[in-house]
VOTOR-720119 format. One line per field, with one value per atom (N, C-alpha, C): x, y, z; atom name; residue in three letters; residue number from 0. Coordinates in Angstrom, 1 decimal. Atoms other than C-alpha are relative to their C-alpha. Layout:
% residues N
px	[X	...]
py	[Y	...]
pz	[Z	...]
atom	[CA	...]
rest	[ALA	...]
nr	[NUM	...]
***
This chain:
% residues 199
px	[0.5	-53.6	0.8	-0.7	-52.4	1.3	-1.3	-49.0	0.5	0.2	-49.7	-0.4	0.3	-51.3	1.1	-1.2	-48.0	0.5	-0.7	-46.2	-0.3	0.4	-48.0	0.0	-0.4	-48.3	1.1	-1.6	-44.6	0.4	-0.3	-44.0	-1.1	0.4	-46.7	0.3	-0.6	-45.3	1.4	-1.7	-41.7	0.7	-1.1	-40.2	1.4	-0.6	-37.1	0.9	0.0	-34.7	1.2	-1.2	-31.3	0.6	-0.4	-29.8	1.8	-1.3	-26.4	1.1	-0.9	-24.3	-0.2	0.9	-25.8	0.0	0.4	-25.5	-1.2	1.7	-29.0	0.2	0.1	-27.8	-0.1	0.7	-27.8	-1.2	0.9	-30.7	-1.2	0.6	-32.5	-0.4	0.1	-32.1	0.2	-0.1	-32.7	-1.3	1.0	-34.6	0.2	-0.1	-35.6	-0.4	0.4	-35.8	-0.5	0.5	-38.1	-0.7	0.0	-38.0	-0.1	0.8	-39.8	-1.1	1.0	-42.9	-1.3	1.1	-45.9	-1.0	1.2	-48.6	0.0	0.5	-50.1	0.8	-1.2	-47.8	1.0	-1.3	-44.9	0.1	-0.2	-45.5	-0.2	0.2	-46.8	1.2	-1.6	-43.4	1.2	-0.9	-41.3	-0.3	0.0	-42.8	0.5	-0.3	-42.9	1.1	-1.1	-39.3	1.2	-0.5	-38.1	-0.3	0.9	-40.3	1.1	-0.5	-38.2	1.2	-1.4	-34.9	0.0	0.7	-36.9	-0.3	0.5	-37.1	-1.5	1.6	-40.6	0.1	0.2	-40.8	-1.2	0.8	-42.5	-0.3	0.1	-44.4	-1.0	0.4	-45.5	-1.1	1.1	-49.0	-0.5	0.2	-50.8	-0.5	0.2	-51.5	-1.3	1.6	-55.3	-0.5	0.4	-55.1	0.3	0.1	-53.9	-0.6	0.7	-56.6	-0.9	1.2	-59.4	-1.2	-0.2	-61.0	1.2	-0.6	-58.7	1.5	-1.4	-55.2	-0.2	0.1	-56.6	0.4	-0.6	-55.8	1.2	-1.0	-53.0	1.1	-1.2	-50.8	1.1	-1.1	-50.1	0.8	-0.7	-48.9	1.3	-1.3	-46.4	-0.3	0.4	-48.4	0.8	-0.2	-46.9	-0.3	0.2	-48.5	1.1	-1.3	-46.2	-1.3	0.0	-47.1	0.8	-0.7	-46.2	-0.4	-0.1	-47.2	1.4	-1.2	-44.5	0.3	-0.8	-42.2	-0.7	0.1	-42.6	-1.2	1.0	-45.7	0.5	-0.4	-45.5	0.8	-0.7	-43.5	-0.4	0.6	-44.1	-0.4	0.1	-45.5	0.9	-1.3	-43.0	-0.4	-0.2	-42.3	-0.1	-0.1	-42.9	1.3	-1.2	-39.5	0.3	0.0	-39.1	-0.7	0.4	-41.5	0.4	-0.6	-40.3	1.2	-1.4	-36.7	-0.3	0.5	-38.3	0.2	0.5	-39.5	1.4	-1.0	-35.8	0.7	-0.6	-34.9	-1.0	0.9	-38.3	0.1	-0.1	-37.7	1.8	-1.3	-34.5	0.3	-0.3	-35.0	-1.2	0.6	-36.9	0.5	-0.1	-36.9	-1.2	1.2	-38.7	-0.3	0.1	-40.2	-0.5	0.6	-40.4	0.3	0.3	-41.2	0.6	-0.1	-39.3	-0.6	1.1	-42.1	-1.1	1.0	-44.4	-1.4	1.3	-47.0	0.2	0.2	-48.0	0.0	-0.1	-48.5	1.6	-2.1	-45.2	0.1	-0.2	-43.7	2.2	-1.5	-40.3	1.2	-0.5	-39.2	-0.1	0.4	-38.7	0.0	0.0	-39.5	0.9	-1.4	-36.6	-0.2	0.6	-38.4	1.3	-1.1	-36.1	1.0	-1.3	-33.2	0.3	0.3	-33.6	-0.3	0.4	-35.5	1.5	-1.2	-32.3	1.6	-1.1	-29.9	-0.2	0.5	-31.8	0.3	0.3	-32.2	1.3	-1.2	-28.5	0.2	0.1	-29.3	0.4	-0.2	-28.2	-1.4	0.8	-30.3	0.0	0.1	-31.1	-0.3	0.9	-31.3	-0.7	0.8	-33.8	-0.9	0.1	-35.5	-1.1	1.2	-38.4	0.3	0.1	-37.6	-0.7	1.1	-40.5	0.5	-0.5	-38.6	0.4	-0.3	-36.6	-0.6	1.2	-39.2	1.1	-0.8	-36.6	-0.1	0.1	-36.7	1.0	-1.5	-33.5	0.3	-0.7	-31.1	1.3	-0.8	-28.5	1.3	-1.1	-26.3	-0.9	0.4	-26.8	1.2	-0.4	-25.8	-0.2	-0.1	-24.5	-0.4	0.0	-25.9	0.8	-0.8	-23.3	-0.7	0.6	-25.4	0.2	0.3	-24.6	-1.0	0.7	-27.9	0.2	-0.5	-26.6	0.6	-0.8	-24.1	-0.6	0.5	-25.8	-1.1	1.4	-29.2	0.8	-0.5	-26.6	0.6	-1.0	-24.7	-1.5	1.3	-28.3	-0.4	1.2	-30.0	1.1	-0.5	-26.8	0.0	0.1	-26.8	-1.3	1.3	-30.4	0.2	-0.3	-29.5	0.6	-0.4	-26.9	-0.5	0.6	-28.9	-1.1	1.1	-31.9	-1.2	0.9	-34.6	-1.3	1.1	-37.6	-1.7	1.3	-41.0	-1.2	1.3	-44.4	-0.8	0.3	-45.5	0.8	-1.0	-42.6	-0.6	0.5	-44.7	-0.4	0.6	-45.4	1.1	-1.2	-41.9	1.0	-0.7	-39.2	1.3	-1.0	-35.9	-0.2	-0.1	-35.4	0.4	-0.7	-34.8	1.4	-0.8	-32.8	1.7	-1.0	-30.1	0.3	-0.4	-29.8	1.0	-1.4	-26.7	-0.1	0.1	-25.8	1.0	-0.9	-24.5	0.6]
py	[-1.0	45.0	1.2	-1.2	47.7	0.5	-0.2	46.8	0.8	-0.6	47.5	1.2	-1.5	50.9	0.7	-1.1	52.2	-0.1	-0.2	51.1	0.8	-1.0	53.1	1.0	-1.3	56.0	0.4	-0.1	56.0	0.4	0.0	55.5	1.2	-1.5	58.2	1.2	-1.0	60.6	0.3	-0.3	60.4	-0.3	0.2	59.2	-1.3	1.0	57.5	-0.3	0.7	55.6	0.3	-0.4	56.6	-0.7	0.5	54.0	0.3	-0.2	55.5	-0.7	1.4	52.1	-0.7	1.3	50.4	-1.1	1.2	46.9	-0.3	0.6	45.0	-0.6	0.9	42.4	1.2	-1.1	45.7	0.4	-0.1	46.9	-1.2	1.0	43.5	0.0	0.1	43.7	1.1	-1.3	46.9	0.7	-1.1	49.9	1.3	-1.4	52.6	1.2	-1.4	55.9	0.9	-0.8	57.1	1.5	-1.7	61.2	0.6	-0.4	63.5	-0.8	0.4	62.6	0.7	-0.9	64.6	-0.1	-0.1	63.2	-1.9	1.3	59.7	-0.6	0.5	59.6	-1.0	0.4	59.2	-1.4	1.3	55.5	-0.5	0.6	55.1	0.2	0.0	56.1	-0.5	1.4	54.4	-1.2	1.6	51.1	-0.6	0.5	51.5	-0.2	-0.1	52.6	-1.5	1.1	50.0	-1.4	1.3	47.1	-0.2	0.0	48.1	-0.3	1.0	46.4	-1.1	1.5	43.7	-0.2	0.1	44.9	0.6	-0.4	44.6	0.9	-0.8	47.4	-0.6	0.7	46.2	0.9	-1.0	48.4	-0.6	0.9	47.1	0.6	-0.7	47.4	-1.2	1.1	45.6	-1.3	1.7	41.6	0.3	-0.2	42.6	0.2	-0.3	44.4	-0.9	0.5	42.0	-1.1	1.2	39.4	0.6	-0.1	38.9	1.0	-0.5	41.1	0.9	-1.3	43.9	-0.4	0.4	41.9	0.0	0.4	41.2	1.8	-1.2	45.2	0.4	-0.3	45.7	-0.8	0.9	42.8	0.5	-0.5	43.5	1.6	-1.4	47.1	0.1	0.2	45.5	0.0	0.3	45.1	-0.8	1.3	43.1	0.2	0.2	42.1	0.1	0.1	42.7	-0.5	0.7	40.3	0.7	-0.3	42.1	-0.8	1.2	38.6	0.0	0.7	37.6	-1.2	1.0	35.1	-1.2	0.9	33.1	0.3	0.0	32.9	0.4	-0.8	35.4	1.2	-1.5	37.8	1.3	-1.0	41.2	0.2	-0.2	42.2	0.9	-0.6	43.3	1.5	-1.4	47.0	-0.2	-0.2	48.2	-0.3	0.0	48.3	-1.0	1.6	44.6	-0.8	0.5	43.2	0.5	0.1	44.7	-0.1	0.3	44.1	-1.6	1.9	40.4	-0.1	0.3	40.6	-0.3	0.4	40.5	-1.2	1.0	37.5	-1.5	0.6	35.7	0.1	-0.4	37.1	-0.1	-0.2	36.3	1.5	-1.5	39.4	1.0	-1.0	42.7	1.4	-1.3	46.1	0.6	-0.2	47.6	1.6	-1.0	51.3	0.7	-0.8	53.7	1.5	-1.4	57.3	0.7	-0.9	59.4	0.6	-1.0	61.9	-0.6	0.7	59.3	1.0	-1.0	61.7	0.7	-0.5	63.4	1.8	-1.5	66.8	0.3	-0.9	69.1	-0.9	0.0	67.7	0.4	-0.9	69.5	-1.1	0.7	66.4	-1.5	1.4	62.8	-0.8	1.2	59.7	-0.5	0.9	57.4	-0.9	1.2	54.4	-1.1	0.3	53.6	-0.2	-0.2	54.2	-1.3	1.7	51.3	-1.2	1.5	48.7	-0.5	0.1	49.1	-0.5	0.5	48.8	-1.2	1.1	45.9	-0.8	1.6	43.7	0.4	-0.2	44.9	-0.3	0.0	45.8	1.7	-1.9	49.4	0.8	-0.8	52.2	0.6	-1.0	53.4	1.1	-1.1	56.9	0.2	0.0	56.9	1.5	-1.4	59.9	-0.3	-0.3	61.4	1.5	-1.5	64.4	0.7	-0.1	65.9	1.3	-0.9	68.6	-0.9	1.1	66.0	-1.1	1.4	63.3	-1.1	1.2	61.1	-0.6	0.5	58.3	-0.3	0.9	56.8	-0.5	0.3	56.0	0.9	-0.6	58.2	-1.0	1.2	55.6	-0.9	1.2	52.6	0.6	-0.6	54.0	-1.4	0.8	51.4	0.8	-1.0	52.9	-0.6	0.4	52.9	-0.3	0.1	53.3	1.2	-1.5	56.9	1.1	-0.8	58.4	1.6	-1.3	61.8	0.6	-0.3	61.7	-0.7	0.9	59.1	1.0	-0.6	61.6	1.2	-1.1	64.5	0.0	0.7	62.4	0.1	0.0	61.7	1.1	-1.5	65.1	0.3	-0.7	66.4	-0.5	0.6	64.0	0.4	-0.8	65.1	0.9	-1.7	68.7	-0.1	0.3	68.1	-0.4	0.5	66.2	0.9	-0.9	68.5	-0.8	0.7	66.0	1.1	-1.3	68.5	-0.9	0.5	67.4	0.3	-0.3	67.2	1.7	-1.4	70.2	0.0	-0.4	71.9	0.8	-0.3	73.3	-0.9	0.7	70.3	-0.8	0.9	69.1	1.0	-0.5	69.7	-0.9	1.1	68.0	0.0	0.0	67.2	1.3	-1.1	70.6	-0.5	0.1	68.9	-0.3	0.6	67.8	0.5	-0.9	70.4	0.7	-0.4	71.7	1.9	-1.3	74.9	1.0	-0.9	77.5	1.3]
pz	[0.4	-15.8	0.3	-0.8	-13.1	-0.8	0.4	-14.4	-1.3	1.3	-17.9	0.2	-0.3	-16.7	0.3	-0.5	-15.1	-0.9	0.8	-17.8	-1.2	1.1	-20.5	0.4	-0.4	-18.6	0.0	-0.1	-18.0	-1.5	1.0	-21.5	-0.6	0.9	-22.9	0.6	-0.7	-20.5	-0.2	0.0	-21.2	0.9	-0.6	-18.7	-0.4	-0.1	-18.2	1.3	-1.3	-15.9	0.0	0.0	-14.2	1.2	-1.4	-11.9	0.4	0.0	-12.1	0.2	0.4	-12.9	1.5	-1.3	-9.5	-0.2	0.6	-9.7	0.7	-0.4	-10.0	1.5	-0.7	-7.3	1.0	-1.2	-4.8	-0.1	-0.4	-5.7	0.2	-0.5	-5.5	1.5	-1.2	-1.9	1.2	-0.5	-0.3	0.5	-0.7	1.4	-1.3	0.8	-1.1	0.5	-0.8	0.2	-1.1	0.9	-2.4	-0.1	-0.2	-2.3	-1.4	-0.6	-3.3	0.1	0.3	-2.5	0.2	-0.4	-2.9	-1.0	0.7	-5.3	-0.2	0.3	-5.9	-1.6	1.3	-9.3	0.1	-0.5	-7.5	0.0	0.4	-7.2	-1.7	1.3	-10.8	-0.9	1.1	-12.4	0.6	-1.1	-9.4	-0.5	0.1	-10.0	-1.7	1.4	-13.9	-0.2	0.2	-13.7	0.2	-0.7	-11.7	-0.8	0.8	-13.9	-1.1	1.1	-16.7	0.0	0.0	-15.4	1.0	-0.6	-13.6	1.3	-1.4	-10.4	0.8	-0.4	-8.5	1.8	-1.0	-6.1	1.0	-0.9	-3.0	1.3	-1.2	0.0	1.1	-1.8	3.8	-0.2	-0.7	4.8	0.7	-1.1	7.6	-1.1	1.1	6.4	-0.3	-0.1	6.9	-1.6	1.1	3.7	-1.3	1.2	1.2	0.1	0.4	1.7	-0.7	1.0	-0.8	1.0	1.7	-2.1	-0.3	0.4	-1.6	-0.9	0.7	-2.6	-1.5	1.5	-6.2	-0.6	0.5	-6.5	0.5	-0.8	-3.9	-0.8	-0.3	-4.4	-1.1	1.2	-8.2	-0.1	-0.2	-7.2	0.7	-1.2	-4.6	1.6	-1.5	-1.5	0.6	-1.0	1.2	1.2	-2.0	4.7	0.6	-0.8	7.3	1.2	-0.7	10.3	1.6	-1.3	13.9	1.4	-1.0	15.8	0.9	-0.3	18.1	-0.3	0.6	17.1	1.0	-1.3	20.2	1.3	-1.3	22.9	1.4	-1.1	25.4	0.1	0.6	23.5	0.0	0.2	23.2	-1.7	1.2	19.8	-1.1	-0.1	17.5	-0.7	0.1	16.4	-1.8	1.4	12.9	-0.8	0.5	12.3	-0.1	-0.3	13.6	-1.2	1.2	11.1	-1.2	1.4	8.2	-0.4	0.6	8.6	0.1	0.1	9.2	-1.5	1.2	5.7	-1.3	0.3	4.6	-0.1	-0.4	6.3	-1.1	0.5	4.3	-1.4	1.5	0.7	-0.6	0.9	-1.6	-0.5	0.6	-3.2	0.5	-0.3	-1.8	0.0	-0.1	-2.7	0.5	-0.9	-0.1	-0.1	0.4	-1.1	1.6	-1.2	2.1	0.0	0.1	1.6	1.3	-1.9	4.8	0.1	-0.6	4.6	0.9	-0.6	5.3	-0.1	0.4	3.8	-1.5	1.5	0.5	0.4	-0.3	2.7	0.7	-0.4	3.8	1.3	-1.3	6.4	0.2	-0.1	7.7	0.8	-0.4	9.6	-0.2	0.9	7.8	1.5	-0.6	9.5	0.1	0.2	10.1	0.2	0.0	10.1	-1.0	1.2	6.8	0.4	-0.4	8.4	0.7	-0.7	11.1	-0.4	0.6	8.7	-0.6	0.5	6.8	1.0	-1.2	9.5	0.8	-0.9	11.3	-0.9	0.7	8.2	-1.1	0.4	7.2	-1.8	1.4	3.4	-0.1	0.3	1.8	-0.4	0.5	1.3	-1.2	1.2	-1.7	-0.5	0.3	-2.7	-1.2	1.2	-5.0	-0.3	0.2	-6.6	-0.9	1.3	-8.9	-0.5	0.2	-10.8	-1.5	0.9	-12.5	-1.5	1.1	-14.3	-1.2	1.1	-16.3	-0.2	0.4	-16.3	0.3	-0.1	-14.6	1.3	-1.4	-12.0	0.0	0.0	-10.7	1.3	-1.1	-8.1	0.0	0.4	-7.1	0.5	-0.4	-4.8	1.0	-0.7	-2.6	1.0	-1.1	0.9	1.4	-0.9	3.9	1.1	-1.7	7.5	0.6	-0.8	9.7	1.7	-1.9	13.1	0.4	-0.4	13.4	-0.5	0.4	12.7	-0.5	0.1	12.9	-1.1	0.8	10.7	-1.3	1.5	8.1	-0.7	0.3	8.1	-0.7	0.5	7.4	-1.4	1.7	4.2	-0.6	0.9	2.8	-0.6	0.0	3.2	-1.1	0.9	1.3	-1.3	1.3	-1.4	-1.0	0.3	-2.0	-0.6	0.5	-2.0	-0.9	1.3	-4.2	-1.3	1.0	-6.9	-0.3	0.3	-6.3	-0.7	1.0	-7.8	0.1	0.0	-8.7	0.4	-0.4	-7.1	-0.8	0.6	-8.8	1.1	0.0	-6.6	1.2	-0.4	-4.7	1.4	-1.3	-1.8	0.8	-0.8	-0.4	0.4	-0.5	-0.2	1.1	-0.7	2.4	0.5	-1.4	3.8	1.3	-1.4	6.9	0.8	-0.1	8.5	1.2	-0.6	11.3	-0.4	0.7	8.8	-1.3	1.5	5.9	0.6	-0.4	5.5	0.1	-0.2	6.6	-0.7	1.1	3.8	0.5]
atom	[N	CA	C	N	CA	C	N	CA	C	N	CA	C	N	CA	C	N	CA	C	N	CA	C	N	CA	C	N	CA	C	N	CA	C	N	CA	C	N	CA	C	N	CA	C	N	CA	C	N	CA	C	N	CA	C	N	CA	C	N	CA	C	N	CA	C	N	CA	C	N	CA	C	N	CA	C	N	CA	C	N	CA	C	N	CA	C	N	CA	C	N	CA	C	N	CA	C	N	CA	C	N	CA	C	N	CA	C	N	CA	C	N	CA	C	N	CA	C	N	CA	C	N	CA	C	N	CA	C	N	CA	C	N	CA	C	N	CA	C	N	CA	C	N	CA	C	N	CA	C	N	CA	C	N	CA	C	N	CA	C	N	CA	C	N	CA	C	N	CA	C	N	CA	C	N	CA	C	N	CA	C	N	CA	C	N	CA	C	N	CA	C	N	CA	C	N	CA	C	N	CA	C	N	CA	C	N	CA	C	N	CA	C	N	CA	C	N	CA	C	N	CA	C	N	CA	C	N	CA	C	N	CA	C	N	CA	C	N	CA	C	N	CA	C	N	CA	C	N	CA	C	N	CA	C	N	CA	C	N	CA	C	N	CA	C	N	CA	C	N	CA	C	N	CA	C	N	CA	C	N	CA	C	N	CA	C	N	CA	C	N	CA	C	N	CA	C	N	CA	C	N	CA	C	N	CA	C	N	CA	C	N	CA	C	N	CA	C	N	CA	C	N	CA	C	N	CA	C	N	CA	C	N	CA	C	N	CA	C	N	CA	C	N	CA	C	N	CA	C	N	CA	C	N	CA	C	N	CA	C	N	CA	C	N	CA	C	N	CA	C	N	CA	C	N	CA	C	N	CA	C	N	CA	C	N	CA	C	N	CA	C	N	CA	C	N	CA	C	N	CA	C	N	CA	C	N	CA	C	N	CA	C	N	CA	C	N	CA	C	N	CA	C	N	CA	C	N	CA	C	N	CA	C	N	CA	C	N	CA	C	N	CA	C	N	CA	C	N	CA	C	N	CA	C	N	CA	C	N	CA	C	N	CA	C	N	CA	C	N	CA	C	N	CA	C	N	CA	C	N	CA	C	N	CA	C	N	CA	C	N	CA	C	N	CA	C	N	CA	C	N	CA	C	N	CA	C	N	CA	C	N	CA	C	N	CA	C	N	CA	C	N	CA	C	N	CA	C	N	CA	C	N	CA	C	N	CA	C	N	CA	C	N	CA	C	N	CA	C	N	CA	C	N	CA	C	N	CA	C	N	CA	C	N	CA	C	N	CA	C	N	CA	C	N	CA	C	N	CA	C	N	CA	C	N	CA	C	N	CA	C	N	CA	C	N	CA	C	N	CA	C	N	CA	C	N	CA	C	N	CA	C	N	CA	C	N	CA	C	N	CA	C	N	CA	C	N	CA	C	N	CA	C	N	CA	C	N	CA	C	N	CA	C	N	CA	C	N	CA	C	N	CA	C	N	CA	C	N	CA	C	N	CA	C	N	CA	C	N	CA	C	N	CA	C	N	CA	C	N	CA	C	N	CA	C	N	CA	C	N	CA	C	N	CA	C]
rest	[MET	MET	MET	ILE	ILE	ILE	ARG	ARG	ARG	LEU	LEU	LEU	LEU	LEU	LEU	PHE	PHE	PHE	LYS	LYS	LYS	PHE	PHE	PHE	LEU	LEU	LEU	TYR	TYR	TYR	TRP	TRP	TRP	ILE	ILE	ILE	ASN	ASN	ASN	GLY	GLY	GLY	TRP	TRP	TRP	LYS	LYS	LYS	LEU	LEU	LEU	ASN	ASN	ASN	ILE	ILE	ILE	HIS	HIS	HIS	HIS	HIS	HIS	ILE	ILE	ILE	PRO	PRO	PRO	LEU	LEU	LEU	GLU	GLU	GLU	THR	THR	THR	ILE	ILE	ILE	LYS	LYS	LYS	LYS	LYS	LYS	SER	SER	SER	VAL	VAL	VAL	PHE	PHE	PHE	LEU	LEU	LEU	ALA	ALA	ALA	THR	THR	THR	PRO	PRO	PRO	HIS	HIS	HIS	THR	THR	THR	THR	THR	THR	ASN	ASN	ASN	TRP	TRP	TRP	ASP	ASP	ASP	ALA	ALA	ALA	VAL	VAL	VAL	TYR	TYR	TYR	MET	MET	MET	VAL	VAL	VAL	ALA	ALA	ALA	SER	SER	SER	MET	MET	MET	ARG	ARG	ARG	LYS	LYS	LYS	ILE	ILE	ILE	GLY	GLY	GLY	ILE	ILE	ILE	LYS	LYS	LYS	LEU	LEU	LEU	ARG	ARG	ARG	PHE	PHE	PHE	ALA	ALA	ALA	ILE	ILE	ILE	LYS	LYS	LYS	LYS	LYS	LYS	GLU	GLU	GLU	TRP	TRP	TRP	VAL	VAL	VAL	ARG	ARG	ARG	PHE	PHE	PHE	PRO	PRO	PRO	LEU	LEU	LEU	ASN	ASN	ASN	ILE	ILE	ILE	ALA	ALA	ALA	LEU	LEU	LEU	SER	SER	SER	PRO	PRO	PRO	MET	MET	MET	GLY	GLY	GLY	ALA	ALA	ALA	LEU	LEU	LEU	GLY	GLY	GLY	ILE	ILE	ILE	ASP	ASP	ASP	ARG	ARG	ARG	SER	SER	SER	PRO	PRO	PRO	LYS	LYS	LYS	GLU	GLU	GLU	LYS	LYS	LYS	GLY	GLY	GLY	GLN	GLN	GLN	LYS	LYS	LYS	LYS	LYS	LYS	LEU	LEU	LEU	SER	SER	SER	MET	MET	MET	VAL	VAL	VAL	GLU	GLU	GLU	ALA	ALA	ALA	MET	MET	MET	ALA	ALA	ALA	ASN	ASN	ASN	LEU	LEU	LEU	PHE	PHE	PHE	GLU	GLU	GLU	THR	THR	THR	HIS	HIS	HIS	ASP	ASP	ASP	GLU	GLU	GLU	LEU	LEU	LEU	ALA	ALA	ALA	LEU	LEU	LEU	VAL	VAL	VAL	ILE	ILE	ILE	PRO	PRO	PRO	PRO	PRO	PRO	GLU	GLU	GLU	GLY	GLY	GLY	SER	SER	SER	ARG	ARG	ARG	SER	SER	SER	LEU	LEU	LEU	ARG	ARG	ARG	GLU	GLU	GLU	GLU	GLU	GLU	TRP	TRP	TRP	LYS	LYS	LYS	THR	THR	THR	GLY	GLY	GLY	PHE	PHE	PHE	TYR	TYR	TYR	TYR	TYR	TYR	VAL	VAL	VAL	ALA	ALA	ALA	LEU	LEU	LEU	THR	THR	THR	ALA	ALA	ALA	LYS	LYS	LYS	VAL	VAL	VAL	PRO	PRO	PRO	ILE	ILE	ILE	LEU	LEU	LEU	LEU	LEU	LEU	ALA	ALA	ALA	TYR	TYR	TYR	LEU	LEU	LEU	ASP	ASP	ASP	TYR	TYR	TYR	ASP	ASP	ASP	LYS	LYS	LYS	LYS	LYS	LYS	GLU	GLU	GLU	ALA	ALA	ALA	GLY	GLY	GLY	VAL	VAL	VAL	ILE	ILE	ILE	GLU	GLU	GLU	ALA	ALA	ALA	PHE	PHE	PHE	GLU	GLU	GLU	PRO	PRO	PRO	THR	THR	THR	GLY	GLY	GLY	ASP	ASP	ASP	ILE	ILE	ILE	GLU	GLU	GLU	ALA	ALA	ALA	ASP	ASP	ASP	MET	MET	MET	LYS	LYS	LYS	TYR	TYR	TYR	ILE	ILE	ILE	THR	THR	THR	SER	SER	SER	VAL	VAL	VAL	TYR	TYR	TYR	GLU	GLU	GLU	LYS	LYS	LYS	HIS	HIS	HIS	HIS	HIS	HIS	PRO	PRO	PRO	ALA	ALA	ALA	PRO	PRO	PRO	LYS	LYS	LYS	PHE	PHE	PHE	PRO	PRO	PRO	GLU	GLU	GLU	LEU	LEU	LEU	PHE	PHE	PHE	SER	SER	SER	TYR	TYR	TYR	ASP	ASP	ASP	LYS	LYS	LYS	ARG	ARG	ARG	TYR	TYR	TYR	ILE	ILE	ILE	SER	SER	SER	LYS	LYS	LYS	HIS	HIS	HIS]
nr	[0	0	0	1	1	1	2	2	2	3	3	3	4	4	4	5	5	5	6	6	6	7	7	7	8	8	8	9	9	9	10	10	10	11	11	11	12	12	12	13	13	13	14	14	14	15	15	15	16	16	16	17	17	17	18	18	18	19	19	19	20	20	20	21	21	21	22	22	22	23	23	23	24	24	24	25	25	25	26	26	26	27	27	27	28	28	28	29	29	29	30	30	30	31	31	31	32	32	32	33	33	33	34	34	34	35	35	35	36	36	36	37	37	37	38	38	38	39	39	39	40	40	40	41	41	41	42	42	42	43	43	43	44	44	44	45	45	45	46	46	46	47	47	47	48	48	48	49	49	49	50	50	50	51	51	51	52	52	52	53	53	53	54	54	54	55	55	55	56	56	56	57	57	57	58	58	58	59	59	59	60	60	60	61	61	61	62	62	62	63	63	63	64	64	64	65	65	65	66	66	66	67	67	67	68	68	68	69	69	69	70	70	70	71	71	71	72	72	72	73	73	73	74	74	74	75	75	75	76	76	76	77	77	77	78	78	78	79	79	79	80	80	80	81	81	81	82	82	82	83	83	83	84	84	84	85	85	85	86	86	86	87	87	87	88	88	88	89	89	89	90	90	90	91	91	91	92	92	92	93	93	93	94	94	94	95	95	95	96	96	96	97	97	97	98	98	98	99	99	99	100	100	100	101	101	101	102	102	102	103	103	103	104	104	104	105	105	105	106	106	106	107	107	107	108	108	108	109	109	109	110	110	110	111	111	111	112	112	112	113	113	113	114	114	114	115	115	115	116	116	116	117	117	117	118	118	118	119	119	119	120	120	120	121	121	121	122	122	122	123	123	123	124	124	124	125	125	125	126	126	126	127	127	127	128	128	128	129	129	129	130	130	130	131	131	131	132	132	132	133	133	133	134	134	134	135	135	135	136	136	136	137	137	137	138	138	138	139	139	139	140	140	140	141	141	141	142	142	142	143	143	143	144	144	144	145	145	145	146	146	146	147	147	147	148	148	148	149	149	149	150	150	150	151	151	151	152	152	152	153	153	153	154	154	154	155	155	155	156	156	156	157	157	157	158	158	158	159	159	159	160	160	160	161	161	161	162	162	162	163	163	163	164	164	164	165	165	165	166	166	166	167	167	167	168	168	168	169	169	169	170	170	170	171	171	171	172	172	172	173	173	173	174	174	174	175	175	175	176	176	176	177	177	177	178	178	178	179	179	179	180	180	180	181	181	181	182	182	182	183	183	183	184	184	184	185	185	185	186	186	186	187	187	187	188	188	188	189	189	189	190	190	190	191	191	191	192	192	192	193	193	193	194	194	194	195	195	195	196	196	196	197	197	197	198	198	198]
***
């Protein structure tokens, strides 16, 4: 029911999808860097757009949140419970990055959405968890976006992290700056000021 509602809202509001010729196989196992993120409507349009090409976007939350009865609403939306328990007795608890990266070991297909802002509020420094999840899991980072001026959801490119986060984040930021997708609420969005191009 929720999926159908998302599809209906996507269609009636006139949104479209552009994945810039990126192979579906690349998309199926990746970290989705979905930005700009300034409203809950972002999830509606991004999820619905990817469903059009058979991609089920997932997002990670604590495993306790995907138990009955909450799972009835959250699972159809793409919620995926993560377990930070140590793999072996006596080991320390897994970090969030390790737990999220481990999801790729147990799923043949996983398009995991991680908004870099980590919030719908204004943030001038992005969280870098998405980067380390992709690096650890050895999967590409899809530079996905929502453009409210064009009513377009899409993916600009698939980026393979090199391990040099400084250089990689500068490149990622420059791609978004060049593409310049329009957020729903511009006053709530900022690129990471540490990596913005100096003109």
